[in-house]
N, C-alpha and C positions, 0 to 999 in steps of 0.2 A: 603219702599214701596212696596206694592204688585201690580202687573198687572195681571187681569184676561185675559185670552186670550180666547174669545167667539167665537167659530166657529158656523155659520149658513148657511144655504141653504133652501130658499123660503118656509119657515114655519114662517111667521111673527106673528101668533098668539100665537103660542109655545114661539117664541122670546119675545114677550111682556110679559108673564107671567115669563119668567126667568128673565128678566130686573127688573120686579117688586120685584120679591123675592130678587134681589141684591140690590134694593133701600131699603130695610128694615133689613140691616145688623148690627149686634151690633158694629161691627167694621168697620169704613166707611175709613180707611185710604189705599184705593185703587184705582186703575183706572182700567176702561173697555175698551179693544181695541176688537173691533168687526171684526173678520176673515170673511169675506161673499164671499164665493167660487161662485159668479157670480147669486146672487138673483135678481128679477125683483124688480120693484119700490115701490112695495107694501111693502117690507121690509125696503127700504131706510126713507119709510114715517113713518114706527112705530119707527124708531130710532130718526129720526127728531123731532118727536112729544114728544117722552120720554127722548130727551136730554134737552128740556125745562126747567123743575124742578128737575132733577135728582141730587141726593146729591153728586155724585162723576162725574168725567170727563168720557165721553163716545167719543171715536175714531172709525170712521166707515172707515174700508178699505175693497176695492171691488175690485175683479177682474173679468173679462168676464167669463161666463160660456163656457166653453170647456171640459166639464165631471168634474169627481171628481178629483179636483186638491186641496185637504185639506193641503196637506204637501206643497205647495207653498205658499198659503196665509198665513199658521201659520208661516211660515219662516218670511213673511214680517211684521207680528204681533210682534214676537220676536223681530226682527230689531227696530220697531215701541216704544216698551214698554219703561217706565221711570223707573218701578219698578226694583230691583235687584231679588225679587222673583216672580215667574210665576206660575200661576194655570190656568191649561187647564180645558175649561168647555164647553161642547156644548150647542147650543139653545135650545133643547129639553129636558132639565133638569132644573128642578126648585129646589133652594137651600134652607136649613132651616136657621133661622136667624144668626146661629152663625159659617156659613160655613166659612166665611174669618177668623174669631177668631180660630176656630179648626186647620186650615190649618196654621195660623200662629204659634199656638202654637206646632205643629208637625215639623215644618222647623228647619232645623238643618244642617250645615255646611258639605259638602260632602254627602249630603242624596238627594234624590228624595222620593216623596210619591206617591205611587198609590192609589188613594180613591175608594170608593165602591160606588154602587148605588141600590135604591130600584125600582123595575120594578112595575108601574101602568098597569092595565087593560085598555082595549079600553074604556070601557064604564066609568071607572073613569076619564081617561084623557080625554074625552070628556066633563064630568061634569066641570072639574077645567078649561078647556078652555072656558067653557060658564059663568064663574065667570065675574062680572064687573071689579074686582080687586083681585090680590093675597092676601089670607088671612092665613096665617099658624096656628092662633090660632083655626081658624073653621075646617082646615084640621087635625090638631092633635087632637082635640076634638072628630073625628070619627075614631080614628086610629084602635081601637079594632074592630069596625064593619066592616071597611075597610078589615082587615086581616081575620075575620070570613067568610067573603064573598068571599076571594081570590082576592079582587082588590088590593091588595099589597102583594108581595111575601116576605116581612119580616116587624117584628113589634119591637122586641127588640132593635135592632140598632137604633131605632128613638126613643126609650124611654132612653135607658141607653148611656153613654158616658164615656169612659174608657181613661185612661191618657196615656201618653207617656212611653217609656221603651224600652230595648233593646229586648223585646218581638216582637216588631214590626218587626225588621229588618230582611230581608230574606238572608241567606247565600251564596245563588247562585242565579243566573238566573232560574226564574220560569215563563213560559208562561202565566199561570193561573191568572185570577183578574186583569189584564192590560187592564185599561179603559180610552182609550183617552178622554172620557166626563168628568173625574174627576182624575188629578192628577198634581202635581207640582214638581218644580225643580227650583234652581237657575238659572239667567240669563247666568251668567258667565259658568256655566256647559254647558247649551245648545248650547252657541257659540262655545266652546272647543269641541264639535263634530259636528259644522257645522248646527245644527239644525236637522230639519226632511229632510230624504232622499226623495228628489223632483222628482227621478226617479220612485218610488212607487207611481203610479196613481190608481185610481180605490179604491172602498171601501176595508178595510181589512186590519190590521196587521201594520200600519204605526206606530201605537203606541207602539206595541212590539218591533219593530225595533228600535225604539227611546230609549227606556228603556233598551234593550240590550246594545246599544252602550254605553249610559251612565254608565251602569255597568261595561262594560268592559273598561271605562275609570278609573274605582275605585270607582265610586260614589255607595254609599249603598242605596238599595232600601228599604223603609218602608212602612208598611201596614198602610192606612188611614180608615180601617174598624173601625166600632164601635166608629166614630168621626166626619167622613166627609161626609156621605151619602147623595147623591142627590136623587131625585124624577125623574126617568125616564119615560117620557111621551111615550104612546104607538103609534107606527107608523109601517106601513109596512115594512118589510124586505127590505135593500137596494140592489140595482143590486150587486150581489157578484162574477160577472163573472171574476174578477181579483184577488179574494181571495187566491184561492191555488196559482197563481204565487208570491204574494207577501209573502206567509207564507214557499214557498220554498225558496224564497231568505234570509229571516230570517234565515231559518235552515241552510243555506249555511254557513252564517257568524258564527252561533253557531258553527258549525263542525270545521270550519277553527282556531276558537280560541282552541277547543279541541285538535287538533292535534300537 
């Protein structure tokens, strides 16, 4: 079974769209654990309403809002998960109907997958959030126009899906294209490295640290591009005051390994 660990914070409208996209999956052998980093009651109400007729189990984990502590709530979600394979997703991302199926197809022993995203413009994001419910066919029918108008930054990865193969494997640690909003690994591997580093607080690079430590343990990183793309809703840039310090700490670990 797969567990989707869905991180969210105070954007219930986006979370609703994300959950609706997960409800339309071609592969429904998964559960959802919502890792809520201190959202207000609005988010709880959306989750409670969604749980009623949802095709898979949704578990809501919540912690008090004491600043950006995504690492801590994600570790709680890892512990609570039932699935042996974990997909990490953010609540501001909408998924394609074959998202779970594609991640399952790419899953492989001793591998992790770093997926890809398609950036949506502010205008298109607002348009999708205004829909009464998520409709992938409606969205896909306008892809070409969205690309022409600059409303999405990628077109072909949403139209063409490439298969698995050794070409997806990274030979060494590469910082680029690590997106915590779309990645996957085996639960046993996540537990073996102690999950996310909870001393990394504030926005930035906790995902790169997680991937580096997995690779340092011998887990092979695989690209999920041209297969697992998520639609990333536009929002204002997060507070990045801790990003430089978090990046410095990851670099220290990389240098220590090289010596």
